[in-house]
N, C-alpha and C positions, 0 to 999 in steps of 0.2 A: 578248811573248805569253804567256810563262810566267806572269807576274804576272796577266794578264787571265784565263788559264785558271783559275788558282787562285781567283780572285773568283768566277768563273761557278759553279764547283763548290760554293763556301761558299754562295752565293746558293741554288743547287738544294737543298743539303742543309737549309738553313734553311726553304725552302718546304716540303719534304717533312715536316719536324718540325712546322711549323705546322698543316699538313694533319692530320697524326696527332692533334695535341692538339684540334683542333676535332672530329675524329670522336669522340674520347674524351669530350670534354664533351657532345657530342650524345647519345652512348650513356648516360652518366650521368643526363643530363637525361631521357631515355626511361625509365630505371629509376626515377626519382623520380615521373614522372607515370604509371607503370603501363603504359607502352606498349611498353617494351623486353623483350627475350628475358630470362626469368628474374625478371621483375619481379613486385612485390607489388601487390595490388588493395586500395586503401583501403576500409574498412568503419567507419562511424561508429556506435557503440553507446553508448546512455545505459542501462546496466544496473547501475552502481555506485550505492550509497546510503550515506549517512552512518551511519545505524543499523544497516546490515548490512556491517561492514567486511570480512567473509569473502569477499564477492563480488569485491572489488578485489584482495585479497591471495591469494586461492586459485583463484576461478573464472576471472577474466580470464587469469592465466598459463596455466591449463589450455587456454583457447581458443587462445591464442598457440601452444601446442605442438601442438594438434590440427590447427590450420589454418596451417601455415607459409608457405603461399602468400598469406595475408591479412595487411595492415598494419591491426590493430585500433586505432582512434581512441577510446579508452573515456573516457567523461565521466560525471560524477555527475548522477543524475537528481535534479530539484528539487521533489519533492513536488507541492503545489497549482500551482506555476509551471510544471510540466512540460507542461501543455495549451498554455500560451502559447509555450513554446520550440518545441514540435513545430509549431504552426500558423504560426509565424513563419517557420521553415525551409522549411516546405512552400510556403508563398505564394512565399518567394524562389527556390524551385526548388533548394534545398539539401537533399539527401538525408540523412536520418537513417535508417540501415538497420534497427536494431532499438531499441525504446524500452521501458523500464518504463512500466506504467500499471495501472489497476485494471480488469480485464476487465468488471466489472459496471456500470462508467460510461463504456463506449465510444461511448455516443451522441454525445458531443461531437465524435467524429471520423467516425462512420458517417453523421451527418446530411449531411456534406459530401464523402462517398466518399473520405475520406482514409485508410482503413484496407485494407489488402490482404485479399483473401477467401481464407482459408486452408482452406476447406472442400474444394477439389479435392486439396490435398496430403494432408489427413487421410484423405480417401477412398481415395486411392492407396496410403498407407503404414499398413497395418494394425498393424504392429509399433509405430509411433509412437503410434497410438490406444490400443493395449493397455497403454501405460505408465500410463495414467491410471485411477483409481478410477472405477466407473460414476456417471455424472451430473456428475463434476467439470468436464468440458470445457463443460457448458452454461453455466457462468459467463462465458465469452467468446462466447456465441452471441447475435447480434443479427439480427432479421428474417430468421431462417433460415439465417444464414451465421455461420461461425466466424471471428471476427475478431481474437481474443486467445487466448493460451494461458496458463493459470494456473500458477504454481509454488508457491504458498503460500495456505493458507485463514486468513483473518484475522477474528476477531470478538471481541466485548466479552465479558467474564466477570468473575466476582469470586473474587479469591484470598483465602482466609479463614484466620484464626487459630482453629483449632477449640478450643484451650485456652480462650482468652478467652471465645468464644461459649458453651461449655459452662458455664463458671464464672458467666457472666451469666445463665444460665437460657435461652438461645436453642437451639432445636432447629434443627440444620443440616440443611436439605433440599436436594435436587438444585436446586430452584428455588422462590423465594418469589414470592408476589403482592406489589404494591407496599406494601400494608398490612402484610404479614408482614415486609417489609424494614424499614419505619419502626418497627414493634415491636421488631425486632432492634437498631436504633439506639437507642431509648429505654433498653432493657435494658443495653446496653452502657454508657451514659451513667450509669445509675443504679448499675451495679456499681463503676465506677471513673471518677470525673470526669476523671482524668488521661489517660484512654485515649479516643482518638477512634474513633468508629464507623467511618468510612470515610476513605480516603485516595485522592486523585485527581490525577494528574499533570495539570498545566495544559493540556498538549497533548492530553490525552484528555478534558477537561472537556466539550467539544462533544458527546461520546457520551451525556451524560446526557439532554439534550433529544432528540437523534437517536434513541435507543433508544425514548424515549416516543412520537415521532411514528408508529413503526410499530404500536403495540398500543393506541392511545387511541381508535381508532375502533370503531363497532359492527358494521361489515360490511367484507368485502373491497372492495367497490365504493366505499365511503367512503375507504379507504386508497388505492386506486388514483386517485380523483379528486384527493385532496390531492397524491399524488406527481406527478400529470400537470399540476398547477398550476391546477386548476379549482375548487379550494376556497381561499378566502382565508385569509391568515395570522391574519385578525382573528376567525375562527371560535373559539367558547369552547372547544373541545377543545384547540386549540393554546395558548391562554392557560392552560389547566388544566395542560398538560405544564410550562410554563415556571414556574407557581406551585409545582408539585410540587418541581422542582429548586430554586427559590429557598428553599423551606421547609428543605431541608438545609443551605444556607448560613447562613440566618438563625438557625438552631438550633445553629450551631457543631458540626454533626455531622462536618464535613470537616476534616481535619488541615491547618494547625495552628490553626484557628479564624480569627482574623484573618490575612488574607494567604492564605487557602486558594485564591483564584483564580490565584495566582502560584506555587504550589507545583511545584517541579520534579520530575522523575521519580526523580532520585537522592535527593532529600530525602524523598519519599513512600516509597521502597524502604527507605531507611535506617531511617526511624521504624517500618515494618512489621516489619523485621528485629529491631528493638529492643523490640517488644511494645508500641508506642505507639499502633498502629493495629489495629483488629480485622478490618477488611475492606479489601481494596485493589482498586480498579477496575484491570483489567488488559486487555491483549490477550493471547489465548490463547498467541500465539507467544512471549510474554515470560515465561510462568510458569515454564518449565524453568529459565532463567537466574537467575530470582528465588528458586526453590527452592534452587538451588546457593548463592546469597548467605546465605540463611537458615540453610543447613546442618542440623543436628539440634536448633536451638534451641527448636522448639515444633512440634507437629503441625499440619499445614496441608493444605487440599485446595482444589479448583476447584469452584465451583457455576456454574450459569446466572445470567444477568442476570435481575433481577426484572422481571416483567411488569407494566406500569403500570395497565392496566384489563381487557383482553379476552384471556383465556386461549385463546380460539377464534382469535385472531391472535396466536399465540405465536411471533413472529418475534424475531430478534436482529439487532442492527446489525453489519454486517461486509461481507465480500466476499473478493476474491482479489487478490493480487498477481500480476502477470503480465507478459507480454511481447506486443507487436504489432509489425507491420511497416508503415510507411507505404506508401501506395499508389504513391509515385513513386520507389520504389527502381529502380537501373539493372538489377541483376541479381537478380531475385526468387528464382529456384531456387537460387542459392548462399546467398543470405541465409537462405531457409527451411532449408537444410542446416545452418547455424549455429544456427538456432533450435531444430531438432530435437536438437542436442547440448546446448544450454542447458536443455532440457527432458527430457533423458534420465534413466534411473534413476542413472546414475553421478553426474551433477550433483545430482540431487535428494537422493541420500544425503548429499552433503556439506552441503546446505541444512539437512537434517534434524539432522545432527550439530551444527550451529550455531544450533539453536532453531527452525527453520522448520517449521511444520505442513504438509507437503507432500501434494498430492493423489494419492499413488500409494503402493504398498507398500514399505517401506524397513525397514532394521534400526535399532533405537534401544537405547541403553544406559539410557535413562530408562524405568522401569517404568510411569510414568505417562503415557507419550506418547500412547497411545490416548485417555485422558481429556481431553486437550487439544484433541482434534478432535471431540468427541461431539456438538457443537451445529452442525457444519457444514451439515447438512441443513436447518437453521432460519434460515440467512442468507438475508434477502430480497434479490432480485436488482435492485429499483430503489428510488430515494429521492429525496426532493424536492431535495436537493442538486444532482442531476443536470439540474435544470430550466434551469440557467444557471450560468455559472462565477461570475457575481457573487453569486448566492444561495448557491452552494457556499462561496465564499470568505468570505462575511458570516457564515454559520452556523459555520463551522469557525475563524474567527478572532476573531469578536465575541460569540459566545455560549458559555455563558449569562451572561457578565460583563455585557453590555449590558442584559439584562433585570433582573439583580440591582441594577444601579447606576442604570438610568434608566426601568425599568418599561415601560410601554406604548409608549414611544418606539421600543423595539427592534421591537415587532411592526409599527408604522407603517412602519418603514424596510424590513422584509422584504416587507410588502404592497406597497410601491411597486416593489420589485425583481421581485416576482411579476408584477405588471401590465406591467411593461416587458418581461419574458420572453415574456408571452402577447400582447404587442403591443396592449395596451388600457389 
């Protein structure tokens, strides 16, 4: 009996231990899934970007500290591929809580009701609205609703070596017409054949035709018709834009002459810093870092992008970087709370310190900071690239190279994409 009693007690103890372990495992599983006491809620954010390392290194850790109750799953946004990533996740029912995107190109999501309407939140929270400069939020407004919040103003400009231009007899103005720009290129070439008038990062080279598309038309109505896909790419004005851009490459105005279509940003910046390039095509948010690279090597300034034809349509290519919330998020109120912090003055100040041109008042150690944003009001809100992802991808990945190499075949291919987008 004593032996049997001992076995029974051991069995009972073993059962109690097993039950305890099972409860412990269930509790841990509950915490991992976000259902247990003291658990964290998962939040998927696509806000990091390869060209903005400060977001991953500084801002994401700030989010983690600010919201200890959230398990942030931070991923790197993928530029032109981000649309596909978001739509694929949305269709599969997998929530992306906050994503980077261009507020001015949100039609790709609003057409399918895939973006959360932020209007009620902005109307309710005056302090959040007041963070932004007047008119800044309009970049993310579509069909009367605010669907994205901007955090940076991005547009094309020219970063110029005023020493070279002055020696070449070029009068530096705030903005040139296209003919004045070409004359500046000719004078630089005549002054010193070893200096290239223009340097262009191959990733930014599509900005050459895209800028032209905004001011090559005679009227606002013609510009709208083109951006809406009602004007064919075979229109003479479109060909004129491509011919103007091709002229720059054919005349070896772009660094380094042969191979200009594949020049990287680092190569162009290095040549500009060494005085091999008189003017560098730039994005305004990049100018501050470029100026630091140059140091005091030569005097330099920023001027507006040249207007190709119509100064009455004096628009500049650009837009805003921003964030939006997909409409299928599980807890929109909490996600908006995180979005408010991401677009707060505290975070915007850090963005500004790392070269971003933010749409709110911040302090800057760069005395030229205000210069980098002076053309923000000229950024046009729509563009033909938003007509379809196929047209956008073609223009951004295949132009101007395809026109320079293959001529009218480029226009034929774009026209086929336009007809497909319009369903005819």
